[in-house]
N, C-alpha and C positions, 0 to 999 in steps of 0.2 A: 486455195480454193479457186478453181477457174469458173468463169462465167462465160456462158455462150449466148450469142445474139443471132438472129436469122435476118439477113438482109437479101432481098431478091438479087439475083446475079445482074440483071440489066441495071439495077440502081447502082451496084458497085462499079459496073463498067462505065456508067455515066459519071460517076465521081472520079474515076481514073482518067477519063477524057478531060474533065475540067482541070484536073491537076496537071496533065500533060500539056493541053492546048489552050489553057485559059489565057486572060489578058496579060498575065506576067510574062516577060520576055524569057525567062528561064523556066524550063519545066521542073516540077517539084520531084525530089528524089522519092518522095512517098508514092508517087504513081508507080514507079517500078516495083516497089514492095508490095503494094496492093495487087498488082498484076500477078506477082508470084503466088499470092494467097489464092487467087482464083484457079491457079494450075494445080494446087495441092488438093489431094482427096481429103474430104471431111471425116470426122470420126465415124466409125462404124455404128450400126444400131447396138451391137454387143458392147462396145466401148462406152456409149451413152448410157446404157442400162447398168453397166458396172459402176460408172461414176455416180449415178442416181442411187444405186443401192448402198455405195460407200457412204454417201452423204446421210442417207436414211439411217445407217448405223451409227454414225457419229451423233446425229440429232437425238436418236433414241437413247443412246448413252447419257448425253447431257441432260435430257429431260427426265430421265429416271433418277440421275444422281440428284438433280435439283428439286425433285417433286415426289415421285410415287415410290421410291425405293425406301427400304428401312436402312437408314444409314448411320450406324455406328461407325463404320469403317469405309467411307466412300473412296478413299485412296487405294484400299485393297482391291475394291471392285474395278477401279480404273486401271490399275496395275494388271490384274488378271486379264481384262479385256485387251489392253495394249500389248501384252506379252503372248496373246493367243491362247490362253488357259480356259478355253470354252467349257471343257468339262467341269472345271471348278465353278464356273459361273452358273452352269445348269444346276450343280449341286447346292451351292450356297445361296444363290439368288434365283430360285425357280420363279418367281414372279416378275423377273425382268422382262422387258418387251422382246418380242421375237425379232424385231429389226436389227437388235444388236448382233445377231448371229450372221448377218450379211458379211461381216468382217472374218468370218471362219471360212478359210478356203476349202475345207472339206464339207462344208454344209451344202445341203441341196437347196440352192438358191430359188429355184422354181417352186419348190414345195413352200419355201418361206413366202414368196409372192402369193401363192394360192391361199395360204392360211390367213395372211393379212387382208387379202381381198374378201375373204369369207367373213372375217371379223368385222371389216367396214360395212359390208352388206347387212350383217345381223344388227350392227349398231343403227344403220339408217332405217331398217325395218322397225326397230323398237322406238325410234324417235317420232 
């Protein structure tokens, strides 16, 4: 699992300059590495969204297996999900959370986003 942080570019440039021109007589090799990071493009919005959806799918599977689901056979559920047998999941576990289907490459991810947002909004309205 990768984690991302946001650092303003000017702060990273300041750190690079300290590493290069600080009080130490030899510049740090880390300065050059950090400078190359500045030159690389960051992940696209689509890549970030795909990563968020993937994490949401994994979280939903784990939450379902540990709590909400009826689990006489949790490993069968996990195997089906891991192998991409999404039709079997829909048939055998119709109460499984919608987010698990983010892992389905054939699923309409925008429709899943919309359905989850609608469910969240209706839950907030009832609370």
